[in-house]
Backbone as JSON Lines, residues from 0, in Angstrom:
{"i":0,"aa":"X","n":[-71.18,14.59,12.8],"ca":[-70.44,15.65,12.14],"c":[-71.42,16.51,11.35]}
{"i":1,"aa":"X","n":[-72.22,17.22,12.05],"ca":[-73.18,18.08,11.36],"c":[-72.49,19.29,10.77]}
{"i":2,"aa":"X","n":[-72.93,19.69,9.61],"ca":[-72.38,20.84,8.94],"c":[-71.08,20.57,8.2]}
{"i":3,"aa":"X","n":[-70.64,19.31,8.19],"ca":[-69.39,18.97,7.49],"c":[-69.68,18.77,6.01]}
{"i":4,"aa":"X","n":[-68.71,19.08,5.22],"ca":[-68.85,18.87,3.78],"c":[-68.7,17.38,3.48]}
{"i":5,"aa":"X","n":[-69.16,16.94,2.31],"ca":[-68.98,15.53,1.94],"c":[-67.51,15.1,1.97]}
{"i":6,"aa":"X","n":[-66.62,15.97,1.58],"ca":[-65.19,15.63,1.6],"c":[-64.71,15.43,3.03]}
{"i":7,"aa":"X","n":[-65.14,16.28,3.96],"ca":[-64.75,16.14,5.36],"c":[-65.3,14.85,5.96]}
{"i":8,"aa":"X","n":[-66.55,14.51,5.6],"ca":[-67.14,13.26,6.1],"c":[-66.38,12.05,5.58]}
{"i":9,"aa":"X","n":[-65.97,12.11,4.31],"ca":[-65.21,11.02,3.7],"c":[-63.85,10.86,4.4]}
{"i":10,"aa":"X","n":[-63.18,11.98,4.65],"ca":[-61.88,11.95,5.34],"c":[-62.06,11.39,6.75]}
{"i":11,"aa":"X","n":[-63.12,11.82,7.42],"ca":[-63.41,11.36,8.78],"c":[-63.68,9.85,8.78]}
{"i":12,"aa":"X","n":[-64.48,9.38,7.85],"ca":[-64.79,7.95,7.76],"c":[-63.53,7.15,7.42]}
{"i":13,"aa":"X","n":[-62.7,7.66,6.53],"ca":[-61.46,6.97,6.15],"c":[-60.53,6.89,7.36]}
{"i":14,"aa":"X","n":[-60.43,7.97,8.13],"ca":[-59.59,7.98,9.31],"c":[-60.07,6.94,10.32]}
{"i":15,"aa":"X","n":[-61.37,6.88,10.54],"ca":[-61.93,5.89,11.47],"c":[-61.67,4.47,10.97]}
{"i":16,"aa":"X","n":[-61.79,4.25,9.68],"ca":[-61.54,2.92,9.11],"c":[-60.1,2.49,9.39]}
{"i":17,"aa":"X","n":[-59.13,3.38,9.11],"ca":[-57.72,3.03,9.3],"c":[-57.38,2.84,10.78]}
{"i":18,"aa":"X","n":[-57.99,3.66,11.65],"ca":[-57.77,3.49,13.09],"c":[-58.34,2.15,13.57]}
{"i":19,"aa":"X","n":[-59.53,1.81,13.1],"ca":[-60.14,0.53,13.49],"c":[-59.32,-0.65,12.97]}
{"i":20,"aa":"X","n":[-58.86,-0.56,11.72],"ca":[-58.04,-1.62,11.14],"c":[-56.73,-1.77,11.91]}
{"i":21,"aa":"X","n":[-56.07,-0.65,12.23],"ca":[-54.83,-0.69,12.99],"c":[-55.08,-1.3,14.38]}
{"i":22,"aa":"X","n":[-56.18,-0.91,15.03],"ca":[-56.52,-1.46,16.34],"c":[-56.74,-2.97,16.27]}
{"i":23,"aa":"X","n":[-57.44,-3.41,15.22],"ca":[-57.67,-4.84,15.06],"c":[-56.36,-5.6,14.85]}
{"i":24,"aa":"X","n":[-55.51,-5.09,13.96],"ca":[-54.23,-5.75,13.68],"c":[-53.35,-5.8,14.93]}
{"i":25,"aa":"X","n":[-53.25,-4.68,15.65],"ca":[-52.44,-4.65,16.87],"c":[-53.03,-5.56,17.95]}
{"i":26,"aa":"X","n":[-54.34,-5.54,18.09],"ca":[-55.0,-6.39,19.09],"c":[-54.84,-7.87,18.77]}
{"i":27,"aa":"X","n":[-55.1,-8.25,17.51],"ca":[-54.96,-9.65,17.12],"c":[-53.5,-10.09,17.2]}
{"i":28,"aa":"X","n":[-52.59,-9.23,16.74],"ca":[-51.16,-9.55,16.8],"c":[-50.69,-9.7,18.23]}
{"i":29,"aa":"X","n":[-51.13,-8.79,19.11],"ca":[-50.76,-8.88,20.52],"c":[-51.29,-10.14,21.17]}
{"i":30,"aa":"X","n":[-52.55,-10.5,20.85],"ca":[-53.14,-11.72,21.4],"c":[-52.35,-12.95,20.95]}
{"i":31,"aa":"X","n":[-52.03,-13.02,19.67],"ca":[-51.27,-14.16,19.14],"c":[-49.89,-14.21,19.78]}
{"i":32,"aa":"X","n":[-49.24,-13.06,19.93],"ca":[-47.91,-13.0,20.54],"c":[-47.95,-13.55,21.97]}
{"i":33,"aa":"X","n":[-48.97,-13.15,22.74],"ca":[-49.09,-13.63,24.13],"c":[-49.47,-15.11,24.14]}
{"i":34,"aa":"X","n":[-50.46,-15.5,23.32],"ca":[-50.93,-16.88,23.29],"c":[-49.81,-17.84,22.86]}
{"i":35,"aa":"X","n":[-48.99,-17.43,21.9],"ca":[-47.92,-18.28,21.38],"c":[-46.63,-18.12,22.19]}
{"i":36,"aa":"X","n":[-46.7,-17.41,23.31],"ca":[-45.53,-17.19,24.16],"c":[-44.37,-16.59,23.36]}
{"i":37,"aa":"X","n":[-44.68,-15.57,22.57],"ca":[-43.71,-14.95,21.67],"c":[-42.48,-14.4,22.36]}
{"i":38,"aa":"X","n":[-42.63,-13.86,23.55],"ca":[-41.48,-13.3,24.25],"c":[-40.44,-14.37,24.56]}
{"i":39,"aa":"X","n":[-40.88,-15.6,24.75],"ca":[-39.93,-16.68,25.07],"c":[-38.94,-16.91,23.93]}
{"i":40,"aa":"X","n":[-39.35,-16.6,22.7],"ca":[-38.47,-16.82,21.54],"c":[-37.35,-15.79,21.47]}
{"i":41,"aa":"X","n":[-37.44,-14.74,22.26],"ca":[-36.38,-13.74,22.28],"c":[-35.23,-14.17,23.18]}
{"i":42,"aa":"X","n":[-35.44,-15.22,23.96],"ca":[-34.42,-15.7,24.89],"c":[-33.56,-16.77,24.23]}
{"i":43,"aa":"X","n":[-32.6,-17.27,25.0],"ca":[-31.77,-18.39,24.55],"c":[-32.2,-19.69,25.23]}
{"i":44,"aa":"X","n":[-33.33,-19.68,25.89],"ca":[-33.81,-20.86,26.61],"c":[-34.27,-21.93,25.62]}
{"i":45,"aa":"X","n":[-33.65,-23.09,25.61],"ca":[-34.04,-24.16,24.69],"c":[-35.48,-24.62,24.86]}
{"i":46,"aa":"X","n":[-36.04,-24.45,26.04],"ca":[-37.44,-24.85,26.25],"c":[-38.38,-24.06,25.35]}
{"i":47,"aa":"X","n":[-37.99,-22.84,24.96],"ca":[-38.83,-22.04,24.06],"c":[-39.01,-22.74,22.72]}
{"i":48,"aa":"X","n":[-37.98,-23.46,22.29],"ca":[-38.08,-24.16,21.01],"c":[-39.1,-25.29,21.06]}
{"i":49,"aa":"X","n":[-39.39,-25.77,22.27],"ca":[-40.35,-26.86,22.42],"c":[-41.76,-26.33,22.69]}
{"i":50,"aa":"X","n":[-41.99,-25.02,22.51],"ca":[-43.35,-24.48,22.65],"c":[-44.27,-25.16,21.63]}
{"i":51,"aa":"X","n":[-43.72,-25.51,20.48],"ca":[-44.5,-26.22,19.45],"c":[-44.26,-27.71,19.61]}
{"i":52,"aa":"X","n":[-45.33,-28.48,19.58],"ca":[-45.21,-29.92,19.78],"c":[-44.33,-30.58,18.72]}
{"i":53,"aa":"X","n":[-44.2,-29.96,17.56],"ca":[-43.38,-30.52,16.48],"c":[-41.91,-30.6,16.91]}
{"i":54,"aa":"X","n":[-41.49,-29.73,17.8],"ca":[-40.1,-29.68,18.22],"c":[-39.81,-30.52,19.48]}
{"i":55,"aa":"X","n":[-40.82,-31.11,20.07],"ca":[-40.61,-31.87,21.31],"c":[-39.58,-32.98,21.15]}
{"i":56,"aa":"X","n":[-39.65,-33.72,20.08],"ca":[-38.72,-34.81,19.85],"c":[-37.28,-34.29,19.72]}
{"i":57,"aa":"X","n":[-37.12,-33.14,19.04],"ca":[-35.79,-32.55,18.89],"c":[-35.27,-32.06,20.24]}
{"i":58,"aa":"X","n":[-36.14,-31.44,21.02],"ca":[-35.76,-30.96,22.35],"c":[-35.36,-32.12,23.25]}
{"i":59,"aa":"X","n":[-36.16,-33.19,23.25],"ca":[-35.84,-34.37,24.06],"c":[-34.51,-34.98,23.62]}
{"i":60,"aa":"X","n":[-34.29,-35.04,22.31],"ca":[-33.04,-35.58,21.78],"c":[-31.85,-34.73,22.2]}
{"i":61,"aa":"X","n":[-32.02,-33.4,22.14],"ca":[-30.93,-32.49,22.53],"c":[-30.55,-32.71,23.99]}
{"i":62,"aa":"X","n":[-31.54,-32.96,24.85],"ca":[-31.26,-33.17,26.27],"c":[-30.41,-34.42,26.51]}
{"i":63,"aa":"X","n":[-30.44,-35.37,25.56],"ca":[-29.67,-36.61,25.69],"c":[-28.39,-36.57,24.86]}
{"i":64,"aa":"X","n":[-28.21,-35.53,24.07],"ca":[-27.09,-35.47,23.13],"c":[-25.82,-34.95,23.79]}
{"i":65,"aa":"X","n":[-24.71,-35.13,23.08],"ca":[-23.4,-34.76,23.62],"c":[-23.21,-33.26,23.81]}
{"i":66,"aa":"X","n":[-23.92,-32.42,23.05],"ca":[-23.73,-30.97,23.17],"c":[-24.64,-30.32,24.22]}
{"i":67,"aa":"X","n":[-25.46,-31.11,24.87],"ca":[-26.43,-30.58,25.83],"c":[-25.79,-29.67,26.87]}
{"i":68,"aa":"X","n":[-24.62,-30.04,27.36],"ca":[-23.97,-29.27,28.43],"c":[-23.25,-28.02,27.92]}
{"i":69,"aa":"X","n":[-23.04,-27.92,26.61],"ca":[-22.22,-26.81,26.1],"c":[-22.91,-25.94,25.05]}
{"i":70,"aa":"X","n":[-24.07,-26.34,24.55],"ca":[-24.7,-25.55,23.48],"c":[-26.21,-25.58,23.59]}
{"i":71,"aa":"X","n":[-26.82,-24.43,23.35],"ca":[-28.28,-24.34,23.28],"c":[-28.69,-24.32,21.81]}
{"i":72,"aa":"X","n":[-29.96,-24.3,21.55],"ca":[-30.49,-24.27,20.17],"c":[-29.87,-23.11,19.39]}
{"i":73,"aa":"X","n":[-29.86,-21.92,20.01],"ca":[-29.34,-20.73,19.32],"c":[-27.85,-20.81,19.03]}
{"i":74,"aa":"X","n":[-27.1,-21.52,19.85],"ca":[-25.67,-21.65,19.59],"c":[-25.41,-22.33,18.26]}
{"i":75,"aa":"X","n":[-26.26,-23.26,17.89],"ca":[-26.07,-24.01,16.65],"c":[-26.92,-23.47,15.5]}
{"i":76,"aa":"X","n":[-28.13,-23.03,15.79],"ca":[-29.09,-22.74,14.74],"c":[-29.26,-21.27,14.36]}
{"i":77,"aa":"X","n":[-28.54,-20.36,15.03],"ca":[-28.61,-18.94,14.65],"c":[-27.21,-18.35,14.58]}
{"i":78,"aa":"X","n":[-27.04,-17.31,13.76],"ca":[-25.75,-16.61,13.76],"c":[-25.49,-16.02,15.14]}
{"i":79,"aa":"X","n":[-24.25,-15.7,15.43],"ca":[-23.93,-15.21,16.76],"c":[-23.92,-13.69,16.88]}
{"i":80,"aa":"X","n":[-23.84,-12.99,15.76],"ca":[-23.93,-11.52,15.81],"c":[-25.38,-11.15,16.12]}
{"i":81,"aa":"X","n":[-25.58,-10.1,16.89],"ca":[-26.9,-9.73,17.4],"c":[-27.96,-9.54,16.32]}
{"i":82,"aa":"X","n":[-27.7,-8.69,15.34],"ca":[-28.71,-8.4,14.32],"c":[-29.02,-9.62,13.46]}
{"i":83,"aa":"X","n":[-28.01,-10.31,12.9],"ca":[-28.33,-11.5,12.11],"c":[-29.04,-12.59,12.92]}
{"i":84,"aa":"X","n":[-28.7,-12.69,14.2],"ca":[-29.35,-13.69,15.06],"c":[-30.85,-13.44,15.12]}
{"i":85,"aa":"X","n":[-31.24,-12.19,15.43],"ca":[-32.67,-11.91,15.58],"c":[-33.39,-11.83,14.24]}
{"i":86,"aa":"X","n":[-32.69,-11.47,13.18],"ca":[-33.3,-11.54,11.84],"c":[-33.61,-12.99,11.47]}
{"i":87,"aa":"X","n":[-32.68,-13.89,11.79],"ca":[-32.89,-15.31,11.53],"c":[-34.04,-15.84,12.37]}
{"i":88,"aa":"X","n":[-34.09,-15.44,13.65],"ca":[-35.18,-15.88,14.52],"c":[-36.53,-15.38,14.0]}
{"i":89,"aa":"X","n":[-36.56,-14.12,13.51],"ca":[-37.81,-13.57,12.96],"c":[-38.22,-14.33,11.7]}
{"i":90,"aa":"X","n":[-37.27,-14.57,10.82],"ca":[-37.58,-15.28,9.58],"c":[-38.08,-16.69,9.88]}
{"i":91,"aa":"X","n":[-37.38,-17.39,10.77],"ca":[-37.81,-18.74,11.14],"c":[-39.17,-18.72,11.83]}
{"i":92,"aa":"X","n":[-39.38,-17.73,12.69],"ca":[-40.67,-17.61,13.37],"c":[-41.8,-17.42,12.38]}
{"i":93,"aa":"X","n":[-41.56,-16.58,11.37],"ca":[-42.58,-16.38,10.34],"c":[-42.87,-17.69,9.61]}
{"i":94,"aa":"X","n":[-41.81,-18.37,9.15],"ca":[-42.01,-19.63,8.41],"c":[-42.67,-20.69,9.27]}
{"i":95,"aa":"X","n":[-42.27,-20.8,10.54],"ca":[-42.88,-21.78,11.43],"c":[-44.35,-21.45,11.68]}
{"i":96,"aa":"X","n":[-44.63,-20.18,11.95],"ca":[-46.02,-19.77,12.2],"c":[-46.91,-20.07,11.0]}
{"i":97,"aa":"X","n":[-46.43,-19.72,9.82],"ca":[-47.2,-19.96,8.6],"c":[-47.41,-21.46,8.39]}
{"i":98,"aa":"X","n":[-46.35,-22.24,8.55],"ca":[-46.44,-23.68,8.32],"c":[-47.39,-24.34,9.32]}
{"i":99,"aa":"X","n":[-47.31,-23.96,10.6],"ca":[-48.16,-24.59,11.6],"c":[-49.6,-24.12,11.48]}
{"i":100,"aa":"X","n":[-49.8,-22.86,11.1],"ca":[-51.16,-22.35,10.93],"c":[-51.84,-23.02,9.74]}
{"i":101,"aa":"X","n":[-51.12,-23.14,8.63],"ca":[-51.69,-23.74,7.42],"c":[-51.53,-25.25,7.38]}
{"i":102,"aa":"X","n":[-50.83,-25.8,8.38],"ca":[-50.59,-27.25,8.45],"c":[-49.93,-27.79,7.19]}
{"i":103,"aa":"X","n":[-48.94,-27.06,6.65],"ca":[-48.26,-27.5,5.44],"c":[-46.76,-27.74,5.68]}
{"i":104,"aa":"X","n":[-46.43,-28.27,6.85],"ca":[-45.03,-28.56,7.15],"c":[-44.77,-30.05,6.98]}
{"i":105,"aa":"X","n":[-43.52,-30.37,6.69],"ca":[-43.11,-31.75,6.52],"c":[-42.96,-32.39,7.9]}
{"i":106,"aa":"X","n":[-43.38,-33.61,8.03],"ca":[-43.26,-34.34,9.29],"c":[-42.35,-35.52,9.05]}
{"i":107,"aa":"X","n":[-41.2,-35.7,9.65],"ca":[-40.66,-34.82,10.66],"c":[-40.16,-33.52,10.04]}
{"i":108,"aa":"X","n":[-40.09,-32.49,10.87],"ca":[-39.67,-31.18,10.41],"c":[-38.24,-31.27,9.85]}
{"i":109,"aa":"X","n":[-37.98,-30.52,8.82],"ca":[-36.66,-30.54,8.17],"c":[-36.04,-29.16,8.19]}
{"i":110,"aa":"X","n":[-34.72,-29.14,8.21],"ca":[-33.99,-27.88,8.21],"c":[-33.96,-27.32,6.78]}
{"i":111,"aa":"X","n":[-34.12,-26.0,6.67],"ca":[-34.05,-25.34,5.36],"c":[-32.59,-25.15,4.98]}
{"i":112,"aa":"X","n":[-32.31,-24.95,3.7],"ca":[-30.94,-24.81,3.19],"c":[-30.2,-23.66,3.88]}
{"i":113,"aa":"X","n":[-30.85,-22.52,4.02],"ca":[-30.21,-21.37,4.66],"c":[-29.82,-21.7,6.1]}
{"i":114,"aa":"X","n":[-30.72,-22.35,6.82],"ca":[-30.44,-22.7,8.2],"c":[-29.36,-23.78,8.29]}
{"i":115,"aa":"X","n":[-29.29,-24.63,7.29],"ca":[-28.25,-25.64,7.24],"c":[-26.87,-25.0,7.1]}
{"i":116,"aa":"X","n":[-26.79,-23.94,6.31],"ca":[-25.52,-23.21,6.16],"c":[-25.12,-22.54,7.48]}
{"i":117,"aa":"X","n":[-26.1,-21.98,8.2],"ca":[-25.82,-21.37,9.5],"c":[-25.32,-22.43,10.47]}
{"i":118,"aa":"X","n":[-25.98,-23.57,10.5],"ca":[-25.58,-24.67,11.37],"c":[-24.14,-25.1,11.07]}
{"i":119,"aa":"X","n":[-23.84,-25.28,9.8],"ca":[-22.5,-25.69,9.38],"c":[-21.44,-24.66,9.8]}
{"i":120,"aa":"X","n":[-21.75,-23.38,9.6],"ca":[-20.81,-22.31,9.99],"c":[-20.56,-22.33,11.49]}
{"i":121,"aa":"X","n":[-21.59,-22.62,12.27],"ca":[-21.42,-22.67,13.72],"c":[-20.61,-23.89,14.15]}
{"i":122,"aa":"X","n":[-20.76,-25.02,13.45],"ca":[-19.92,-26.19,13.74],"c":[-18.45,-25.81,13.54]}
{"i":123,"aa":"X","n":[-18.18,-25.2,12.4],"ca":[-16.8,-24.83,12.08],"c":[-16.25,-23.76,13.02]}
{"i":124,"aa":"X","n":[-17.09,-22.82,13.44],"ca":[-16.66,-21.76,14.34],"c":[-16.28,-22.34,15.71]}
{"i":125,"aa":"X","n":[-17.11,-23.21,16.25],"ca":[-16.83,-23.78,17.57],"c":[-15.67,-24.78,17.54]}
{"i":126,"aa":"X","n":[-15.52,-25.47,16.43],"ca":[-14.52,-26.53,16.35],"c":[-13.38,-26.16,15.4]}
{"i":127,"aa":"X","n":[-13.08,-24.87,15.28],"ca":[-12.06,-24.38,14.36],"c":[-10.73,-25.09,14.56]}
{"i":128,"aa":"X","n":[-10.27,-25.16,15.79],"ca":[-8.97,-25.76,16.05],"c":[-8.94,-27.23,15.63]}
{"i":129,"aa":"X","n":[-10.01,-27.94,15.9],"ca":[-10.07,-29.36,15.6],"c":[-10.14,-29.64,14.1]}
{"i":130,"aa":"X","n":[-10.83,-28.8,13.35],"ca":[-11.07,-29.09,11.93],"c":[-10.31,-28.17,10.98]}
{"i":131,"aa":"X","n":[-9.43,-27.33,11.5],"ca":[-8.75,-26.36,10.65],"c":[-7.98,-27.01,9.5]}
{"i":132,"aa":"X","n":[-7.29,-28.1,9.76],"ca":[-6.54,-28.75,8.68],"c":[-7.47,-29.39,7.66]}
{"i":133,"aa":"X","n":[-8.55,-29.95,8.12],"ca":[-9.53,-30.53,7.21],"c":[-10.09,-29.47,6.27]}
{"i":134,"aa":"X","n":[-10.42,-28.33,6.81],"ca":[-10.99,-27.23,6.02],"c":[-9.92,-26.67,5.07]}
{"i":135,"aa":"X","n":[-8.69,-26.53,5.54],"ca":[-7.6,-26.03,4.69],"c":[-7.38,-26.91,3.48]}
{"i":136,"aa":"X","n":[-7.44,-28.21,3.63],"ca":[-7.17,-29.14,2.53],"c":[-8.34,-29.25,1.56]}
{"i":137,"aa":"X","n":[-9.43,-28.58,1.84],"ca":[-10.59,-28.62,0.96],"c":[-10.61,-27.42,0.01]}
{"i":138,"aa":"X","n":[-9.5,-26.72,-0.11],"ca":[-9.47,-25.48,-0.9],"c":[-9.91,-25.7,-2.35]}
{"i":139,"aa":"X","n":[-9.65,-26.85,-2.93],"ca":[-10.05,-27.1,-4.31],"c":[-11.47,-27.61,-4.44]}
{"i":140,"aa":"X","n":[-12.11,-27.88,-3.33],"ca":[-13.47,-28.43,-3.34],"c":[-14.46,-27.27,-3.22]}
{"i":141,"aa":"X","n":[-15.44,-27.25,-4.1],"ca":[-16.38,-26.13,-4.1],"c":[-17.42,-26.23,-2.99]}
{"i":142,"aa":"X","n":[-17.81,-27.43,-2.61],"ca":[-18.84,-27.59,-1.59],"c":[-18.23,-27.53,-0.19]}
{"i":143,"aa":"X","n":[-18.87,-26.8,0.68],"ca":[-18.4,-26.67,2.06],"c":[-18.52,-28.03,2.76]}
{"i":144,"aa":"X","n":[-17.75,-28.25,3.82],"ca":[-17.86,-29.52,4.54],"c":[-19.26,-29.69,5.11]}
{"i":145,"aa":"X","n":[-19.69,-30.92,5.26],"ca":[-21.02,-31.21,5.77],"c":[-20.87,-32.01,7.06]}
{"i":146,"aa":"X","n":[-20.66,-31.29,8.15],"ca":[-20.4,-31.93,9.45],"c":[-21.56,-32.84,9.86]}
{"i":147,"aa":"X","n":[-22.79,-32.37,9.65],"ca":[-23.96,-33.08,10.13],"c":[-24.18,-34.41,9.4]}
{"i":148,"aa":"X","n":[-23.66,-34.51,8.19],"ca":[-23.84,-35.77,7.44],"c":[-23.26,-36.94,8.23]}
{"i":149,"aa":"X","n":[-22.09,-36.75,8.82],"ca":[-21.45,-37.82,9.59],"c":[-21.76,-37.74,11.09]}
{"i":150,"aa":"X","n":[-22.02,-36.54,11.57],"ca":[-22.21,-36.34,13.01],"c":[-23.67,-35.99,13.33]}
{"i":151,"aa":"X","n":[-24.59,-36.68,12.72],"ca":[-26.02,-36.38,12.85],"c":[-26.53,-36.51,14.28]}
{"i":152,"aa":"X","n":[-25.92,-37.34,15.09],"ca":[-26.42,-37.57,16.44],"c":[-25.89,-36.57,17.47]}
{"i":153,"aa":"X","n":[-24.97,-35.69,17.06],"ca":[-24.35,-34.77,17.99],"c":[-25.36,-33.79,18.59]}
{"i":154,"aa":"X","n":[-26.16,-33.17,17.79],"ca":[-27.06,-32.11,18.27],"c":[-28.34,-32.59,18.91]}
{"i":155,"aa":"X","n":[-28.94,-33.62,18.31],"ca":[-30.26,-34.05,18.77],"c":[-30.3,-35.52,19.2]}
{"i":156,"aa":"X","n":[-29.15,-36.08,19.5],"ca":[-29.1,-37.44,20.01],"c":[-29.31,-38.48,18.93]}
{"i":157,"aa":"X","n":[-29.47,-39.72,19.36],"ca":[-29.59,-40.84,18.4],"c":[-30.77,-40.64,17.46]}
{"i":158,"aa":"X","n":[-30.53,-40.97,16.2],"ca":[-31.59,-40.86,15.19],"c":[-32.6,-41.96,15.45]}
{"i":159,"aa":"X","n":[-33.88,-41.55,15.43],"ca":[-34.94,-42.51,15.72],"c":[-35.43,-43.16,14.47]}
């Protein structure tokens, strides 16, 4: 840039810096997305949940469980409306990626409180007819029913 003023050179250098940084972030992000099979998480395929070895036991248990023929991971673990479903998947993906990268996850993996509420809501939604009277009679109780407390083997098979 011959004949450019110091201000023009500074603007030019700043522009190159931001373009290089953006290229690095997009390149690294794209590589990680492909390497981690990121597109598979956009589907409803339960095998995508087993991309991480931490989930293999849960996936194997689900294949032997009573809901295997009627429900996938997303049926139980994500909201059913389109936007909340993918927001939940993004949030969980972020937390899982961070935990696995930093190796600071609990073994065995545990469900977070927010995801537990989603799971509970999906139990009640699918089994409304069966549990409607139970839920109606709980009107004075502040805590929502806890289906998984008694039915822990339904989703992921026998507890090991």
